[in-house]
C-alpha positions in Angstrom: 192.9 -125.1 131.8 193.6 -128.6 130.6 192.3 -128.0 127.1 193.3 -131.4 125.8 190.7 -133.1 128.1 188.0 -130.9 126.8 188.4 -131.5 123.1 185.1 -132.5 121.5 183.1 -130.4 124.0 181.3 -127.2 123.1 181.8 -124.5 125.7 179.4 -121.6 126.5 178.5 -119.5 129.4 175.0 -119.8 131.1 173.5 -117.0 132.9 170.4 -117.4 135.0 170.3 -113.8 136.0 172.2 -114.4 139.2 175.2 -116.5 138.4 177.2 -117.1 135.2 179.0 -120.4 135.0 180.7 -122.2 132.0 179.1 -125.4 130.6 180.6 -128.0 128.4 178.3 -129.8 126.1 178.8 -133.0 124.1 176.5 -135.3 122.1 173.1 -135.3 120.7 169.7 -136.4 121.9 167.9 -135.7 125.2 169.9 -133.9 127.8 171.6 -135.1 131.0 173.1 -132.5 133.4 176.4 -133.9 134.7 177.2 -132.0 138.0 180.6 -132.8 138.8 182.2 -134.0 142.1 185.0 -132.5 144.1 187.5 -131.1 143.1 186.0 -130.1 139.8 185.2 -131.1 136.2 188.1 -133.6 136.0 188.9 -136.0 133.2 187.0 -138.9 134.6 183.9 -136.9 134.8 184.4 -135.9 131.2 184.9 -139.5 130.3 181.5 -140.4 131.9 179.9 -137.5 129.9 181.6 -139.0 126.7 179.9 -142.4 127.5 176.6 -140.6 127.8 177.1 -139.1 124.5 178.0 -142.4 122.9 174.7 -143.7 124.2 172.6 -141.2 122.3 172.4 -138.5 125.1 173.6 -134.9 125.2 175.8 -134.3 128.2 175.6 -130.8 129.7 178.6 -130.4 132.2 178.6 -127.1 134.2 181.7 -126.2 136.0 180.8 -125.1 139.5 184.3 -125.0 141.1 187.7 -126.0 140.3 189.6 -126.0 137.0 187.9 -127.8 134.1 189.9 -130.7 132.8 192.5 -130.8 135.6 193.4 -134.2 137.1 192.5 -135.0 140.6 195.2 -134.9 143.3 195.0 -135.0 147.1 196.2 -131.3 147.3 193.8 -130.1 144.6 190.9 -132.0 146.4 191.7 -130.5 149.8 192.1 -126.9 148.5 188.7 -127.0 146.6 186.9 -128.6 149.5 188.2 -125.9 151.9 187.1 -123.1 149.5 183.6 -124.7 149.2 183.3 -124.9 153.1 184.8 -121.4 153.9 184.3 -119.2 150.9 181.6 -120.3 148.5 178.2 -119.1 149.4 176.5 -121.0 146.6 176.7 -124.2 148.7 175.1 -125.1 152.1 177.6 -127.6 153.4 176.2 -128.4 156.8 172.3 -127.9 156.4 170.3 -131.0 156.8 166.9 -129.5 155.6 167.6 -127.1 152.7 169.3 -127.3 149.4 172.1 -125.1 148.1 171.3 -121.8 146.3 173.2 -123.0 143.2 170.4 -125.4 142.6 168.3 -122.6 141.3 171.0 -122.1 138.6 170.9 -125.8 137.8 167.1 -125.9 137.5 167.3 -123.0 134.9 170.1 -124.9 133.0 167.8 -127.9 132.9 164.9 -125.9 131.4 167.3 -124.6 128.7 168.6 -128.1 128.1 165.2 -129.6 127.7 164.2 -126.6 125.3 167.2 -127.3 123.1 167.3 -131.0 123.2 163.8 -132.3 123.5 162.8 -135.7 124.6 160.5 -136.6 127.5 162.7 -134.5 129.9 166.2 -134.1 131.3 168.3 -136.4 133.4 170.4 -135.1 136.2 173.4 -136.8 138.0 175.0 -135.2 141.0 178.3 -136.5 142.4 179.8 -136.4 145.9 179.5 -132.8 147.0 176.7 -132.2 144.5 175.0 -135.6 144.7 171.8 -134.4 146.4 171.4 -131.5 144.0 169.8 -133.9 141.4 166.9 -134.6 143.9 166.5 -131.0 144.6 166.2 -130.2 140.9 163.0 -132.3 140.8 161.1 -129.1 141.5 161.8 -128.2 137.9 159.2 -130.1 135.7 161.8 -130.6 132.9 163.8 -133.0 135.3 162.6 -136.5 135.1 165.5 -138.8 136.0 167.6 -137.9 139.0 170.7 -139.9 139.9 172.5 -139.3 143.2 176.1 -140.7 143.0 177.6 -140.9 146.5 175.6 -137.9 147.8 177.9 -136.4 150.5 176.0 -133.3 151.7 175.4 -132.4 154.4 178.9 -133.3 155.7 178.4 -135.7 158.5 181.3 -134.6 160.7 180.2 -136.3 164.0 176.5 -135.3 163.8 173.9 -138.1 163.6 171.4 -135.7 162.1 173.8 -134.6 159.4 174.8 -138.2 158.8 171.2 -139.1 157.9 170.4 -135.7 156.4 169.6 -135.4 152.7 170.4 -131.6 152.2 167.1 -130.8 150.6 164.1 -129.0 152.0 160.9 -130.7 153.1 159.1 -128.9 150.2 161.6 -130.3 147.6 161.1 -133.8 149.1 157.3 -133.4 149.0 157.5 -132.2 145.4 159.7 -135.0 144.3 157.5 -137.6 146.1 154.4 -136.3 144.4 156.0 -136.3 141.0 157.4 -139.8 141.4 153.8 -141.0 142.1 151.8 -138.9 139.6 154.3 -139.2 136.7 155.5 -142.7 137.5 159.1 -141.5 138.0 161.9 -142.8 140.3 165.5 -142.1 141.3 168.8 -144.0 141.7 171.3 -143.6 144.4 174.8 -145.2 144.4 177.4 -145.6 147.1 180.1 -147.8 148.3 179.1 -149.6 151.5 182.2 -148.6 153.4 182.1 -145.0 152.5 182.0 -142.9 155.7 180.9 -139.8 153.7 177.7 -141.6 152.5 176.7 -143.8 155.4 173.8 -146.4 155.8 171.7 -143.8 157.7 171.5 -141.4 154.7 170.4 -144.3 152.3 167.9 -145.5 155.0 166.5 -141.9 155.0 166.0 -142.0 151.2 164.3 -145.3 151.5 162.0 -144.0 154.1 161.1 -141.0 152.3 160.6 -142.6 148.8 160.1 -146.3 149.3 160.3 -148.3 146.1 160.8 -145.1 144.0 164.4 -145.0 145.3 166.6 -147.6 143.7 169.7 -148.0 145.9 172.9 -149.4 144.2 175.2 -150.2 147.2 178.7 -151.6 146.0 181.2 -153.5 148.0 184.5 -151.6 148.6 186.4 -154.5 147.0 184.7 -153.8 143.7 186.2 -150.4 143.5 188.9 -149.7 141.0 192.3 -149.2 142.6 193.0 -145.6 143.7 195.0 -143.7 146.4 191.7 -142.4 147.6 189.3 -144.8 149.6 186.3 -146.1 147.6 183.9 -143.2 147.0 183.4 -142.1 143.4 181.0 -144.7 141.9 181.0 -143.3 138.3 184.5 -141.9 138.1 187.6 -142.5 140.1 186.5 -145.9 141.4 184.7 -147.2 138.3 186.3 -150.5 137.2 186.4 -151.5 133.5 184.1 -154.5 134.3 182.3 -156.0 137.3 179.7 -154.5 139.6 180.8 -150.9 139.2 180.5 -151.0 135.5 177.2 -152.8 135.7 176.0 -149.9 137.9 177.1 -147.3 135.4 175.3 -149.3 132.6 172.2 -149.2 134.7 172.4 -145.5 135.2 172.9 -144.8 131.5 169.9 -147.1 130.7 167.8 -145.2 133.2 168.6 -142.0 131.6 167.8 -143.3 128.1 164.5 -144.8 129.3 163.3 -141.8 131.2 164.3 -139.1 128.6 163.2 -141.0 125.6 166.6 -141.4 123.9 
């Protein structure tokens, strides 16, 4: 474990009765569940959590796969993705109309975070592989601010249905839509326009399901920070120190502060 990257974070184990996962917590104020991307809870995800903490929020960072604090590399990314597809049963990688089982654990974590941190409710941001989890978590009343950063499940892999799929169940969509209206809530989605893993069809589907309650932030590939990986990770690997990507991050943090009452 790269312990240096985790300095300043409190580590604890969270058990929902089915799974036990480590969680890294930092900050004070209302909670935001930061659900990391592939290949794990890497340093740039932790840096985003630090910026949430600096904005008066408590970042709760569960570790669902990978090695906490380890830097991203192509080999590490490929190995963790392969494990998720072939081994881990907590994730539904191909399903277009149901969420992953691990979302139940995340909902329980959100209840605990709200009980401990207070505020109007809890924010949740999913990234890449976990992007759609923040929407599925809306069946938990404590969750009031979902953000979907480059939501990549279901993996498209040549299927038009999967390319447009949201990876959540009709019941979860209906619950989110009802809560958005009755509680005057909304959601944010972010992607790079050229990202093949999160194509236009998926964002069109979000817009069709949620209308004006879905705020789409679609970034130009040219605005991404330089990286050996093609533009994809809106809040981490491809976040530039200024310009449109930084403005997008600022909007996300402001959204969390507003909705949670920070």
